[in-house]
N, C-alpha and C positions, 0 to 999 in steps of 0.2 A: 370651403370649410374642411379642416383636416384635424386628425387626432394623432397623438404620438403613442406608439406602442410601448408599453412599460413591461418590465420583467419583475415579477414578484416571487419571492421564496417564502413559503409559509410552512411552519412545522405543525403537524397535527398529531395529537396524542390519542391513545386508546384504540388505534387501528391495528387490531391483532390478526384478523383474518385476511388472507390474500385476496378474497373477493371484495373486500372493502375498497381496494384500489380502483376497480372499475366503477364502483358506485360513486366514489368521490370525483373521479374524472368526469363522469357523465353529468353529475350535478353542477359542475363548473362550466363544462363545455357548452351547455345550453344557455348560459348567461350572455346577454347582449354585450358585444365588444371583445369577447374572449376569442383569441385566435388559436391558441394551443394550450393544453393543460396536461401535465404528466405528474403522476403521484408515484413516488418510490416507497413501497411498503417497508423495505429494508432500513431506510433512513428516516421514514416518517415525514419526508419533505415533499412539498408540492411546488412545481415550477409552473407559473402562469404567465403567458405573454398575451398582450392585447391592450386595447384602449379602455381599460377599466381601472378604477382606483382600488388601492389596497383596502381602504375602509369598507368599500362595497363587498369585496371578497370576504373579509373577516366577518362582516355582519351576516352574509348569506350562509357561511359555513356554520356559524353559531346557531342560526335559526334551524339548520338541519340537524343540530344536536352534536356537532363535532367540537372537541376540545382543542382550541388552536392557541398558538403562541405567536405574538407579534414580534418578530425578530428585528424589526427596526429599532426597537427600544432595548434590545439586548444583543450582546455580542454573539455572533453565530457559533463561535467555538466555546463560549463560556456558559451557555444555558444548560439547565437540566443535569448538571454534573452531580448534584446531590440528591437525585431521585432515589427512592428506596431500592436497594439492590438485593436484599434477602427476600425470599418468596413470601413469607408471612406479611411483612410490611408492605410489599408490593400489592398483595391481595387486599389488605385492609385499606390501602390508600386510594382505592377506586370504588365508587358506589356500586357499579354493576358486579364487581367481585364480591363485595360484602353481601349483596343480594344472592349471589351464587352460593356463598357459604351458608346463608340462612336456608336457602332451598335444599342444600345438602343435608342439613339437620332435620328439616321437615320430611324429607323423603325416606329417612331411615326406617320409620315404622312400616311404611309400605313395602320396603325391600325385605324386611325381616318377616312380617306377618303375611304379606301378599305373595311375594315371589318365592321365599324360602319355605314357609310353612303352609302356604295355600289357603290361609284364612283371611276373609275379607270382612272388615268392620267399617261402619259409617265414619267413625272418627278417623280411622286410618286413611280412608279415601279422602276425607276432608283435608287431612295433613298433606296428602299427595297433591291435591289441587292447590293448596297453599304453596307447596314447593314449585309447582308449575307457574303460578303467578309471580312469585318472588324472583325466580331465576329467569322467567320468560319475559317479564315486562320490558327490560332494555332490548331484548332480541326482537320482540313484536314491534316496539317503537321504531327500531332501525328498519324493520321490514316495511312498515308503512311509509316511512320517509323514502325508501328506495323505490317503492311503487309509485309514490306521488310525484317525485322529482325526476326520476330517470326511466320509469316504467320497466325497470330491470328486475328479473327474478334472481335474487342472490341467495346465499345460504341461509340468511335470516328469514327470508320469505319461505323457503322450503322447510326450514325447521318449524316455523310457526304453523304452516299448513299441516305438517306431520303431527304436531302435538295436538292441534284442534281435532284432527281426524281420530287420533287415539282417544280423546275425550268422548267423541261421538260413539265410539265403539265400547265405551265403558271401561277402557284400560287406563284408569286414572294414575296408577303407580307408574306405568310405562310412560305415559305422557309427561309426568313429572321428572322421571329419570332421564328422558330424552333431553329436556331443557337443562336440567342440572348438570349432566355430563357434558353437554355442549358448552355451557357457560364456563364450567371449570376448565374444560379443554382449551377454550379461547383464552382464558386467563393464563394458563400454563404456557401456551404458545406465545402469548404477548410478553410474558416474563422472559422467556428465552430470547425472543427477538429483541427485547429491550436491552438485554445484556450485550448482545452483538451490536446493537445500534449505538450504544454509548461506549463501546470498547476503545475506539480510536480517540474520542474526545477526552477520555480519561487521561490521556497523555498530558493534558494541561496541568494536571495535579502535580507533575514533577517540577514545574517551574515555580520558584518562590513568589509569593505575592508582594513581598517588600524587598527593597534594596538599600544598601548603605551608601548614600550619595555623599561625595566629598565637596564641601563648600569652603571657599576662601573668604574669610572675613577678618579684617584687622591684621593682616599679615599672618594669620594662622589658618590651619585647615581643620574644619569641624566635620564630624560625621553626623548625618541625618538619616533616620530610618523613614523611607518614603514608599508609598504604594507605587508599584511599577506603572500603573496607568497614568500617574502624574509625572513620570520622568520623560524628559525631552531629549531629542537627538543632540549630542554634544555634551550632555552631562557625563560626569566621571563618577563611577561607583567602585567600591572596594569589595573584593571577594577574598575571604580568608581561607586558609587551608581546610580542605574537606567540605566546603560549602558548595551549594549548587549555584550556577551562574544564572541570574534572573533575567538578563536582557542580551540580545545580540549586540556585539560590540567589537572594539579593536583594542588590544593591549597597549597601554601607554607607559606602564611601569611594572617591573617585576617579571618573573619567569616561573613557569610551573609545567607539570605534566597534567593534561586534562583528559578525562574520560568522556568521549562524545557518543558512547554506545546508545544512550537513550534516543538519540536523533539519527545518527548515521549508521548504527549497527556495528561500528568498528570494534574489534576485539582487542585493540591495543591502545595504550595511552599516547596522546599526541602532544608534542612539545609546543608550548606557547611562550613566545618571547615578544619583545617590542615590535609593534605593528602587526602581530598575528591576529587573525580573525577568530572570534569565539562565538559559540551558539548558546542561546538560552536553553536551560535544561541540562547542560553539560556539568560534570562534577569536577571541581578543582582538586588538584593534588596537594603537594606539600608546600608550595610556595604561594605567597600572597600576590594578588594581581590587582592593578588599577586599570579599569576598562572604560573606554569612551563609548557611549551609546551610539550605535549606527542606525538602529531601527526602533521605532516606538513599539510598545508592548503588543498592540493588536496586529502589527505588521512583522513580528519576528518570524524566524524560520519555522519554528514549531507550530505557531498558529496558522501560518500560510500552508504548511504541510497538512494540517488537519482539515483546513478548508478545502484544499485541493482533493484530498481523499474523499471528503463528503461529496464534492462535486463529481468525482469519478464514479461514485456509486449511483449517480443519477443516469449515467450513460449506459444504457442497457446493452448487454451482449446479444449477438444474433440468436443464441439459443434461448435467451430470455424472451426476446420478441416473438420467437416461434411459439414458445409455451403460452404466452399471453394470447396470441391469435388462436391457438388450439383450444384454450380454455373457453373462449367465447362461443365456440361451436359445440364443445363437449356438453356444457350444461343444458342447453335447450334440447339436444338430442336425447339425453338421459331423461329429462322431464317428459318429453314426448313418449319415450319408452315406458315410463311409469304410468302414463295415462292409458297407453295401449294394453299394458299388463293388467290394469284394473278393469278395463272395459271388454276386451276381446274374449277372454275365457267365459265370463258370464253371458255375454251376448251371443256367442256362436257355439259354445260347447256346454252350456247349461251348468256352469260352475257357479258356486255361491259368490255373490258380490259383497254383500254386507251381512255378516253372520256373527253377531256379537256373542251368541251363546256357544259358539264353537271355539275350541282352543286355538284354531288357526285364523279366526276372524274373517276368512274369505279373501278374495283377490283384491279387494279395496285396501286391505291391510298391507298386502305385498306391494301395491303401488306406492303406499306411504313409505314403506321401507326403501324403495328405490329413490324416492325424493331425498331421503337423508344422505344417500351416497352420490347424489347428482352434482354437488358442488365440487369443483376441482381444487379445493383449498390446498391440499398437500402437494399437488402437482405444481401449482403456481408459486407457492412459497419455497419450493425445493431449490429453485435457481437463485433468486436474489440473496437469500440468506447465505448461500455458499459463496457467492461473489463478494458480498460485504465482508465476510469472515476472511477470505483470502486476501483481499485488498488491505484490510486492517492488519492482518498478520504481517504482510509485506512492509507496511508503513512502520510497524513497531520494530522491524528488523532492518530499517534503513533503506527500504526500496519503495519508491513512489510509483504506483500504477495509475495512469490517468483515466482508466475506464474499464468496465467489464469487457468491452469489445476487444481491447488490447490484451487483456488477460486470456481471453479465448483464442485470439490469433496467435499469441505466443505459444500456446500449447500445441499448435499445429505447424510450428516453424520447422523447416527441413534444412536450412542453411543459415549460418551466422557469419557475417562479414565484420571484421575488426579493422578499425583505424589503428595505426601503430603508435605514433607520438602522442603521449598523454593518455593513451588507452591501455595498450599492452606495456608501454614504458612509462616512466615517471613524468616525461615531458620536460625534463631539465637535465643538463649534463652533471655527471658526478665523476670523481676520480675512481678509476677502476684498476689502475696499475701504476707503479713507479719504478723507473730504471735509473738508479743512481750510478755514477761512474765508478765510485769506490765501493759498490756493493757486489759481492761475489755470487750471491744467490740469484738464480734466474727469476725474473718477474713475469709471471704468466698473466696474460690479459684475461680478466674475469669480470663478470657483471655484478659481482657481489663485493661491496666495499669491505665487508668483514673479512674477506679473503685476500685483501691487498697486502702484499708482503711488507713486513716490518723489519727494519734494521736501522742502525744509527745513521747511515748514509742516506737512506730513503727518507727518514724523518727529517733530517737536516735540510734536504732538498725541498720538501713540502713547506717547512717553516720559512725558508729563505724566500720561496716564491710567494707565500702568503703575505710576507712583510711588504712586498711590492704591490700586490694586487688588492691590499686591504681597502683602499678607497675607491676601487673601481666597481661600477655597476654591471659590467659585462658578465654574462652567464658563466663563461669559463672561469673568470676571475673569482666569482662568488663560489663556484664549485671547489676551487683550490682553498679558499678561505674556510669553507665548511669542513673540508678534510683536515685542515690544520687544527681547527677547533675540536674535531672529533678525536684527534690524536693527542690533544692537550698541548699543542705546540704553538698556540696563537701568540704567546708573549715571549717566545724564545728570542726573537729579534725585534728591535724597535721598528716602528713604521718607517718605511723608506722615505727619503727626502728627494726633492727635485724629480718627482715621478713624471715621466713624459710618455704619452702614447703616440706611436707612429703607425698610421694607417697601413695595413698590409704587412707590417713587420712585427709589431708587438709592443711591449712596454719596457721602459728602463727606469731604474731608480737607484739612488745612492744609499748604501747601507754601510756605515763606517767609512773606511777608505776605499771601498770597492764599489764599482758600478755593476749592478745586477741587471741582466737582460733576459726577458722572457719573450720568446717569439715562436713563429711557425717553423716547421721543418724547412720550408722553402727559404725563409730568411736566413736560417743557420747555414744552409747550403751555399748561400751567396756571401755570408759575412763572417761566420765563426766556424772554426775547424771543429769537427766532432768525429768520433770513431766510426769506422765503416759498419760495424755491427749494429750500432744504434741507428745508423742511416737505413740499413736494410729492414730492421725491425719497424721503423716508422713508416716505411713504404708498405709493409705488410699490414700494419694497423690501419692505414688509410684505405686499403683495398677491402678490409673487413668492416669498414664503416665507423672506425674509431677516429677521434681527434687527438693529435699529439701536439704538445708544446714542449720546447726545449729551454733549458736554463743554463746561463753562464754567469760566472762571478769573476770580475776583473779580467775578462777575456778568456777565462779558462772554462771549458765545458764541464757542467756539473751533472747533467743527466736529463732524462725525459719523463714527462708526466703524461699519462694516457687517460683521456676522458671519454665518456660515452653517456648516452641517454640510457640509463639502466632499465632493464626489464623489471616490472613491478614484482614485489616480493612473492605474491601468491599467484602470479599469472600462469605459470606452468601447472600448478595444482588445479587451478580453475579449468584450464583446458582439459586436463585429465578427467576431471569430474564431469565435464560436458560430454566427453566421449563415452564415459561410463553410463551416462544417462541416455545414450543412444544418438547423440548429435555428433556424428563423425565428419560431417561436411562443414569444415571451418576454413575460412580464407582471410588473409591479411591484405588490406588495401592501403598503400602508402605512397607518398610523394618522394621518399628516399630512393637512392639508386638501388638497383636490383641486388647487387652484392651485399650491401648493408642490410637490406630487407631479408635476404635469405639467412644471414647470420642471426638476426633477431628471431626468425622463424624457427631455426634450429634450437634456440634457447627456450622457446615457448611451447614447442611441440606442434606448431602449425606448419604443414608442409606445402600448402597451396599459397604461394606468396606472389603478389603482383605489385611491383614497384614502379617508380617514376610516373605516378598518376597525378594529374591535376584534379582540382575539385570536380570539374565537369566529367573527367574520365572516371572518377569514382561513381558518379551517378550512372554512367553508361555501364560500368561493371556490375552495379547492383541490378540494373534492368536485365542484363544478360544472365545473371544468376537466377533471377525470378523466372526467366524463360526455361532455364535448364533444370531448376530444382523445385520451383513452386514458391511457397511462402518463405520470405527471407527477412531476417532481422539484421539490423546494422547497429554496431556498437561504436560510439565515438565520444569525444569530450563535450559534445553539446554546443560547441561554439563554432569551430572551424569546419565541422562536418555536417552542417545544417542541411545542405542540398541532398546528400546521400541519406541522411537520417530521415528526411521527409519522403524520399523515394521508396525506401524500404517499407515492407508491410508493417514492421514494428521498429520504431526508432528508439534505441536505448542509449541514454547519455550517462556518463560518469561525472557525478558532481564534484568528486575530488575532495580535498581538505578545505573546502569552502570557495575556492577560487571561482569555479564556474557553476556552483550549485544554483544560484538564483536564476541564471539564464537557462540552465539545464532543466530545472523544475518547470519552467514556462514553455519550453520549445519541444521537449521530447514526449514520446508516448509513455516511456518508462524511464525513471531516473534511479541510478544507484547513488545513494547519498554519500557514500565513502568511496575511496579508491581501491577497495578490496574487491577484486574481480570474482572472488568466490561467491559474491552475492548473485552473480549471473546464473550459475547452475542452480542455486537455491531458488531463485524466482522462476526459472524454467520448470523445475520440479514442482514448485507450488502451483503453477498454472495447470500442469498436467493432473496434479492431485485434485484441484478444484473441478476440472472437467470430468474426472473420474467420479467424484462425489456427486456432481450434478446428474450424470448418466445413471448412477446407481439410484439416486433419489427419485428420478423420473420413472425408472423401471419399477421400483418398489411401490410408488404411488399408483401407477396404472395397474400393476399386478393385483394389489389389494382391492382396488376399486372393482376391477373385473371379477375377482373372486367373490366379492360380496354381492355384486349384481346377480351372479349365478346362484349364490346361496339364498338370497331373498326371493328370487323367482321360483326356486324349488320349494319355498315355504319352510326352509330350515333355519332361518335367522329371524331375530326380533329387531324392532326399531332401535332399542337401546344398545343392542350389540352392534348395529350398523353405525350408530353415533360413536360408540367406543372405538370401533375400527377406524372411522373417518378421522376423528380427532387424534387418536393414537398415532395414525400414520402421519398426520401433520406434525405432531410433536416429534416423532422419530426422525423425519427428514430435516426438521429444524435443528434438532440436536446433532444430527450427523453433519449438517452444514456448518454449525457452530464449532465443531471439532477442528475445522481448519484454522480457527482463530488461535487455538492453543497448541497446534502441532509444532513439534520441534523440527529442526532441519533434517535429522536422520529419519524421522517418521514420515515426513513429507516425501523424501526420496523413495521410501518403501512404498507409499501409496501410489506415487506416480508410475512405478514400475509394475503395479498390480494389474 
């Protein structure tokens, strides 16, 4: 007999305190058939693996008093998007929060008359007890469930014991204040965590819920407004100027400039023409587009991005696992300390144990105060809320981080290795210079198309070559055609006739009464006379890693077109930003010849260049860098560099303008959704800012805890002050972590250098 292990993802609401995570995990791990259980407080999601049914898990959780959502009947990325976001509606939307508000009203007379004026009246004490009951009922119920199911002493148990102890001492107002402050603090913490928890899923709101689908009936095209969930792959929909694109697809008619910033973080408009890929959530420009659906709604890029970000938040960083382990030891140690503080002074030094007539109440009261600060809520919540905020910030700026562990590792990177083709460069050839025979101005080779020299002779040379290359799919031919279109020369000559390609020589075509030949320098050396100066320049171009094609018309040499794989627009700026951030160890790994690699290195600012490497050589190079420098990140296109990306401590893939995005999202540790390399220094600075925030939060949490332990032991603090400090610290570290969600690029850079 055998059983199949199943994986279940269950979302649990109302888990505000960091200590809830351990209680939930323990309650499930003890169930028969459960192999593993992990609950992530930051996302509110629990992952369970084992031979146990989903219905059994849901029933058990509901019996324990947890508010669960069955995600099998709802889309993982579409639920809970309309939960209350303002604080008052959030408070009123939960029964325990409403009870906390009632308790706050009932405790006011005790605070005013008892604490401020020193007057005690029976009715005031009764109101304080009412506040204790109202605010404390959910807390006491949770405490009982924790003791009954997992035998764990969590914060709810400690708070309940402290409040009951205060009642025994006759401190009714203080008992009520302890519960009210704790309940309101839990609600505040839950509200802030809820905002962070739903930040990334709010991206779904940018995608329209309906699309205008084009249907062909009776020889006519009809427009139908249809919910995106009902649209199938292959359907064609219309997007008018200024509208948002509702589905992933491929352009089949029209042309426009599209803003992809909501998904890729690109700061520029991207041209979309026939066969171009488009993303759901992008904003169309001034042209109408007809788009064929390539992915159904639940599988589009933005939903997959959100799902992967949520999954990433489940992968705990090493620092988070350390804090979780530390917290399990911290609580029992402080509880033991509280017992010793309450017992040892009265037992061995004659100090009062239970003295309700005294203002200090004795050492029993001090022990109760220590119980209040025994739970490491602030310490435990300080890490996941910072990680979820950083990962969500990155996703909203076009960077996918696959887990907290990768975020932490990136912050410790000492060396970055770059692939060249498709990473530092565009990955496709472009025209970088033109030398026409009848142009007197010198044509300098440059990697910027905008700087290509313009003259009548150069323009005519490009137009002539484009007329021949128009029907070719060869990358060099397409580069010449694109350059002609960019210059507005596409229709200067009619398309060549009798076009013939000759392997190793080039291509010929008839334009008017002349035969036009486009070929390599070697072919022209053997077949067509050309000036010595052009010959020498072509040899120099080849040594620098450029590709040259020569053009003749009717046997007469017309000039040379120089092509190269251009350095990406922002590559040099990104390299400068990385160096400014402290990452000076940068290396280029490429299969190109060393001379061409050095030329690219000079244009990018990378001086350590290693060329002529096969894929296995790149793996060896990464391993060598790890030995010499420690933690190494590898940046590649996510397709051809998979072995090196997997070998590096952090594999960073460039998704590009959609070509490799799907594969890159699946295979890399971190994906830059656009081809803008400036996202790399941004995410590096973000990782350092996240770790700086986590270290600060941990120091603050432990510092305040230790300070209040000392204050309580000296008899200088009250229980309600300890509660205020404990919940205040939890709220502070939560808010500090959530700051990462809204930090701009500049402020992230500033924090990372702090």
